[in-house]
Every structure is written in structure tokens, then in C-alpha cells.
C-alpha positions in Angstrom: 16.9 8.6 -12.0 14.3 9.5 -10.2 12.1 12.7 -11.9 13.6 16.1 -10.4 11.9 19.1 -8.4 8.5 20.6 -10.3 9.4 24.5 -10.0 7.4 26.9 -8.1 4.6 28.6 -9.7 4.8 32.2 -9.9 3.1 34.9 -7.9 -0.1 36.2 -9.7 0.2 40.0 -8.9 -2.2 42.8 -10.6 -0.4 45.2 -12.9 -1.4 47.7 -11.1 -1.3 48.1 -7.4 -2.5 50.9 -5.1 -0.1 52.8 -2.4 -0.9 52.2 1.2 0.3 52.5 4.6 -0.8 50.1 8.0 0.1 51.6 11.4 -1.0 48.1 13.2 -2.0 44.7 12.4 -5.4 43.4 14.1 -6.4 40.0 14.1 -8.1 38.7 10.8 -6.9 41.6 9.1 -6.9 41.7 5.3 -4.8 43.4 2.7 -5.6 43.1 -0.6 -3.8 44.2 -3.9 -1.4 47.0 -2.0 1.8 47.7 -2.2 3.4 48.8 1.3 6.6 50.5 1.5 9.0 51.5 4.1 7.2 50.6 6.9 7.8 49.6 10.4 5.3 47.6 11.9 7.8 45.4 15.0 6.2 43.3 17.6 2.5 42.9 16.5 0.7 40.4 18.0 -1.9 39.3 15.3 -3.4 36.1 14.3 -5.2 35.3 11.1 -3.9 38.0 9.1 -4.5 37.6 5.4 -1.9 39.2 2.7 -2.8 38.4 -0.6 -2.2 40.0 -3.7 0.3 42.4 -2.4 4.0 43.7 -2.7 5.6 44.5 0.4 9.1 46.2 0.2 11.2 47.2 2.9 8.9 46.5 5.6 9.8 45.9 9.1 8.2 43.4 11.2 10.2 41.8 12.8 9.5 40.1 16.3 5.9 39.6 15.4 4.0 36.8 16.6 1.4 36.4 13.8 -0.1 32.9 14.2 -2.0 31.4 11.3 -0.7 34.4 9.3 -1.7 33.9 5.3 0.7 35.0 2.4 -1.5 34.3 -1.3 0.2 35.6 -4.5 2.7 38.0 -2.7 6.1 39.3 -3.2 8.6 40.3 -0.7 11.2 42.3 -1.0 14.0 43.5 1.4 12.2 43.2 4.4 13.1 42.3 8.1 11.0 39.3 8.8 13.7 38.4 11.5 12.3 36.1 14.5 8.7 36.3 13.5 6.8 33.3 15.0 4.1 32.3 12.4 2.9 29.0 13.6 0.2 27.4 11.5 0.5 29.4 8.5 0.1 29.2 4.7 1.9 30.9 1.7 1.4 29.8 -1.7 2.7 31.6 -4.8 4.8 33.7 -2.8 8.2 34.7 -4.0 10.7 36.2 -0.8 13.6 38.3 -2.1 16.9 39.7 -0.1 14.7 39.6 3.6 16.2 38.9 6.6 14.6 35.8 8.1 17.1 34.7 11.0 15.0 32.6 13.8 11.8 33.1 11.8 8.9 30.3 13.2 7.2 28.7 10.6 6.1 25.2 12.2 3.3 23.2 11.0 3.3 25.2 7.7 2.2 24.9 4.7 4.0 26.3 1.9 3.4 26.0 -1.8 4.7 27.4 -5.3 7.4 29.5 -2.6 10.4 30.9 -4.1 13.4 32.4 -1.3 16.4 33.7 -3.0 19.2 35.7 -1.1 17.9 35.7 2.1 19.6 35.4 5.6 17.1 32.1 7.2 19.5 31.1 9.6 18.2 30.0 12.9 15.0 29.4 11.7 12.5 26.7 11.9 10.3 24.9 9.3 9.3 22.0 12.2 6.4 19.6 11.0 5.7 21.5 7.8 4.8 20.9 4.5 7.0 21.9 1.7 5.8 21.5 -1.6 7.1 23.2 -4.8 9.6 25.4 -2.3 13.6 26.9 -3.6 15.9 28.3 -1.8 18.0 30.5 -3.7 21.6 31.0 -2.7 19.8 31.7 1.0 21.9 31.3 4.7 20.3 28.4 6.3 22.6 27.4 8.6 21.3 26.2 11.8 17.8 26.1 10.5 15.6 22.7 11.5 13.8 21.1 9.2 12.6 18.2 11.7 9.5 16.0 10.8 8.9 18.4 7.3 7.3 16.4 4.7 9.2 18.1 1.8 7.7 17.6 -1.7 9.8 19.3 -5.3 11.8 21.0 -2.7 15.2 22.8 -4.1 18.0 23.8 -2.6 20.7 25.7 -4.5 24.0 27.2 -3.8 22.7 27.4 0.3 24.9 26.9 3.4 22.9 24.3 5.3 25.8 23.9 7.5 24.7 22.6 10.8 20.6 22.3 9.4 18.9 19.2 10.6 17.0 17.1 8.6 16.1 14.3 11.2 12.8 12.9 10.6 12.2 14.7 7.2 10.5 12.9 4.3 11.9 13.5 1.3 10.5 13.2 -2.6 11.5 14.6 -5.7 14.1 17.3 -4.0 17.1 18.7 -5.2 19.7 19.6 -3.4 22.8 21.6 -5.9 25.7 23.2 -4.9 25.5 23.8 -1.2 27.4 23.8 2.0 26.3 21.0 3.8 28.8 20.9 7.0 27.6 19.2 9.7 24.3 18.6 8.1 22.4 16.6 10.9 19.8 13.9 9.5 22.0 12.8 6.5 19.8 9.5 6.5 16.7 11.4 5.6 18.2 13.2 2.7 16.9 9.7 0.8 14.5 11.0 -1.9 16.7 13.6 -3.0 19.0 14.0 -5.7 22.4 15.5 -5.9 25.3 16.6 -8.3 27.7 13.6 -8.3 30.7 16.4 -7.1 28.7 17.0 -4.3 28.1 13.2 -3.6 31.8 12.9 -3.7 32.5 15.5 -1.5 29.7 13.9 0.9 31.1 10.2 0.6 32.4 10.4 3.9 29.5 11.3 5.9 27.1 8.9 4.0 29.7 6.1 5.0 29.7 7.0 8.5 26.0 7.6 8.4 25.7 3.7 7.3 27.8 2.8 9.1 30.3 1.9 6.6 34.3 1.9 7.9 37.5 3.0 6.4 40.0 0.4 5.6 44.1 1.1 5.7 45.4 1.6 2.4 48.5 0.5 3.8 48.8 -1.8 6.3 51.7 -2.0 8.2 
């Protein structure tokens, strides 16, 4: 049996954080060691924004273009991140919980030690990204694509991955546990992942079709 996925490292937040407010995001803006709560700064256009050692709660930044965003040692809770386009971004030791991430574009990104829990991440894109020690727990990932992704120690647990796309993905020490894999694309690219036996049995037909195995009629006339 191959070794399982390594768990993500937790965010390292200071015990005390100063409450702050933000009205807009500028290019190369930096936010460090703050707590941001109940803010609406939608449709921002800023590159190179850095947020570190910060807790964000009930923040709405939906529809923003934040290329090369950097998140380090952050916690995001109950935030609206829908339709954010954050190409070539970096997230390190980040926890994202109960957030809306519908349509988020994290293409060519690097995610390391990231936990995504109880989030809606449908219609999203992680194409051509590298994910290392990333955990998706109880998330909706319907029609989300991981095209040409490099996934190492990535765990999907109790997620809805129906119609998700893994074509061209490369997996190493990944785990899929108790997920909905209906109409998943790129089944052959699950090579390198481990699954629980009941999940393997449930997917037997799809696996057989992928490698071209036919089904014999048990009661031929």
C-alpha cells in the first residue's frame, strides 16, 4: 500500500490581532497581522497584493482580479470569494472555511499547506497549478477543473466532485474518501491516488470503461 497524504501544516497566526479596515486594494498592497471583519470591497483590480498573518471574516471581494496574490499564514472564514481571478497566486499555510468560491480562477497557482473546508468551490479552475499538502473537506467541487495540475498529498474527503475534470493531472500520495465522483472526467489520471474499498467498488464500472474492459452477459441465450 502506498503512503497516504501528508496533512497540511496549520496557519501560524499571532495570538493578538489588531482590528483594521480596508476600503480598496492597490497594486502591491500589503496587509500584515490584522483582523478584517465585515467588509465589502468587490470587483477590485490589483496585482501583487500580499496578505499575511491575518484573519478575514465575512469579507466580500467577489468579482476581483488579483493576479499574483500572496496569502501566507491566513485564516478566511465566511468570505465571498466568488469569481475572483487570481492567476499565478501563492497560498501557504492558509485555512479557508465556509467560504463561497464559485467560479474562482486559481490557474498557474501554487497552494501549499492549505485546508479548504465546508466551501462551495464549484465551476472553479486550478488548471496548471501545483497543490502540495492540500485538503478539501466537505466541499462542493462540481465541474471544477484540475487540468494539468500537479497534486502531491492532496486529500478530497466527503466532497461533491461530480463532473470535475482531472485530465492531464499528475497525482502523488493523494487520497479520495467518500466523495461523489459521478461523471468525473480524467479518471485515468487518478493514478497515484488511494481510495477506500467501497469507493473503488462503486467506481468499478467507470474504471473498466476507462481501460476498455467490456462486460460479459452472465446469462447468454
